[in-house]
N, C-alpha and C positions, 0 to 999 in steps of 0.2 A: 743786422736781422732783427725786424721787427715780428713781433707775437699778433699786437694788434692791428686790426683794419683801420687806420686813421680816419680813412675816408667813414666811415659807419660810425667810428666813434665822435665824428663833427670838433675835430678843433679849431676854434678861428682865434684871429690875432684880438690881443686883446685879453683873453680870458684865461684868468686864473685855473694852473696845475699843477696839483701834486702828481710830483712820482715818486708813489708810495716803495720804499725798498729797491732805489734806482739803480744800486749796483755799478754798473760800469757806463750807465748814463744814456743807451741808446736809445730807448722810447723820448728822451729829457729830450737829446739833440733834434729828434722829430717834431715835436713840439713849439723848441724854442725856433724851427724854420719857418715852424706856421705861425709865425709873432704872438704866442701864448706868455703869459707870465709865470714863469717856472719854479716850481721847487722842486729839488731834488732831494729826497730826504731818504737816510740810510745813517746807519749806524758804522760802516766800513768808511775810517777815515783816510785811508788810502785813496780808498774808491772814489771817494767825493774828493779829495786834491786832482785828484788827476783828470775828474770833470772840471774843476775850473778852468784849471789849463786851457782844457779842450774849448772851453768855453771862448775862453780867452782867444784862443787860435782862430775859432771861428768867426768870431766876431772883426777878427783882423782882417780873415779873406772874404770880408763882407757877405759871407753865407747866412747870420742871423744880424738882427740890431744889437748894437753894446747893449750890456745890462748895465741897468741905474745902481743895482745893490745882489748881492752873489744870492748865484744860484742856486746852493746847497746848503744845505744844515741837516745835523747829527741831531739824534734824537731818539728815543721808547716809542717803537707804532701802536703800543700800547695807552701811551697817556700822550697822543698831539698835542703841541703846543699852540694850538690854533684855534678860532672863534668857532663858535656853530655856523653851519653853513656860508665858509666860508673860500671854498673851490666849487667854480663853475665843472670843473671835470677832474675823476680823482682814477690814479690806475695801481692797482697793486698786482704787478706781472712776476709769477713765481717769486712768492715772497709768503704766503702762507701756511704752505706744505713746510716751513721752517721754525713757525710757532707750535708750541705747546696749547696756549691760549690763543685759538684762531679766533675765535668767538669775540674777545675782548677787541679784538685788535677790527673785526668787520665792522663792530658796534662806534669805534671810531672812524673809523671809512664813511661810515652812512650819515655820522654825526656833524663833521665837518664838511659832506657835497651840498649844495645847495639846493634850495625846493626845486624842481625841475634840471639839474645835472645830473651829469652823466657818470657812472661808474665801470668800468674794463677791470676785470678780475680773470687772470691767466694763472691756471697750476698743472700740473704734469699729469694728463691724462693717465687712467686707473688699469689700463692691461700693459699699456705700453710700458706705466713704470713696473707694473709688479714682475714682469719680466726682467728688468735690471736689479730687480730686487732678490728675486730668485736667484741669476745668477754670482752678484755682488754680493756680502755684506758690507764689502771696505765701499761701495756708493752712496750707501749712506749711514751706517755708525761713523759717522764724525762727527766732531765740532761745530756746530752751525749747520748738518745735512737734515736728508729731511724725516720729518718724524713720523712724518702718516702718508697715506695712499689716499686720495679722497675717490670717493663715486661720487662722480656731477653732481646726479640729484640730489644726495646728503647737501652738497657745498653750496648748491643753490637753494635749496632751502633755509641754509642758515644765511644766506643774502635776505630775502623774501623777509623772511622772520628779523631781519632790524630795519624794513623798513623801505627797501626798495626794490625797485618793478621790473620782471626782467622784458627785454629787447628782443634777444637772439641771441646766439651762440652760433661757433665754429669751432675746427680743428686747424689746428697749424705744425710747420716744422715735422713733416713727415720724413721728410731725407734722413733728419737726426738720429732717428730711432733705432736703424739698424745699426750705426755709428756707435750711438751708447751701448746698445746691444755688444758689441764688438767689443767694443772698451772693459765692457762687465767681465767680457769670459774671456780676454786675453790679462787683467788685471787695471785696475783704474788706473796706479800709477806709471804704468808698463806699457810699452810700446812696440808696435810690430811692424810688417811692410804693409800687410792689408789696414791697419789702422791709419798711418801715417798716409797711405794713397787716399783711402776717405776723407781723411782729412784734409787734403787738400782739394776736395771734388767740393766741399764745403765751403772754404775760403772760396775759389773758384766760384762758386754760386754765388758768395755772399757780394763778393767785390763786382761782377759782371753781371750778373741777373741774370744770364743766357736762357734764350725762350727751351731749350730741353729741359734743363733742372726745375724752371719756374710752373712747367706745363706739367711735368712730373711730379712736381710735388704736389698742386693744383688737385690732380688728380686723385692724389695717395689721403692725401688730407683723411677726406670721411673717415677711411679705413687707419691708417697708418703713423695721422699726426701723433707728434709726442707730446702736444700741449691744447689742452683747450678753454677755449676764452668764453666769458659770459659777458655779455652788454648789460646793461641794467640803469634806470632812471630812479631817481628818485625824487615820489609826484609832490 
């Protein structure tokens, strides 16, 4: 399940790519498939170990080229261990809403991006996220949970203030918004027949990408998209 549009983000073979707050690695794998030199950066060591295993499996299956060095790296996003202007592409997907000092991380993103390089930042959309917060404290009041709800224009202003130039934006994952509303209404850690059925539809969509769901989501994204995506360039 990709949040950014990789064709729009224009990732090419041999380019350096930072997946900041990589999580389970969904964007890392796509960047590797496109031939990028990827660093998957996160604090969760369990996630990073699973990414290392999957990267090895993908290389053995011939889906990506064998990696000469480890793809994953653990560290603090407030103090990235890279020199200035190190990466051609930097992605921060669904990470900033977890970080109290988000401006420090935004400054680091801008610092490590090469001049002329591209940045993609995604966060939960304001109104769909607000519904989750109204329905459930459990949704966000957990260790490592969401600490803020962004207004899109305010986040964009912070990114521009760091020295980045906006290129465009879009919304993604419309089909996931109602699922999370249901989860929050029922209880984030609970399941019922409706949430289980909806989850099976989402898995079917992610695995098969049928015309029905992909078209429906494309039409609904401007209104119901759970995530907002910003694309920027470092001048």
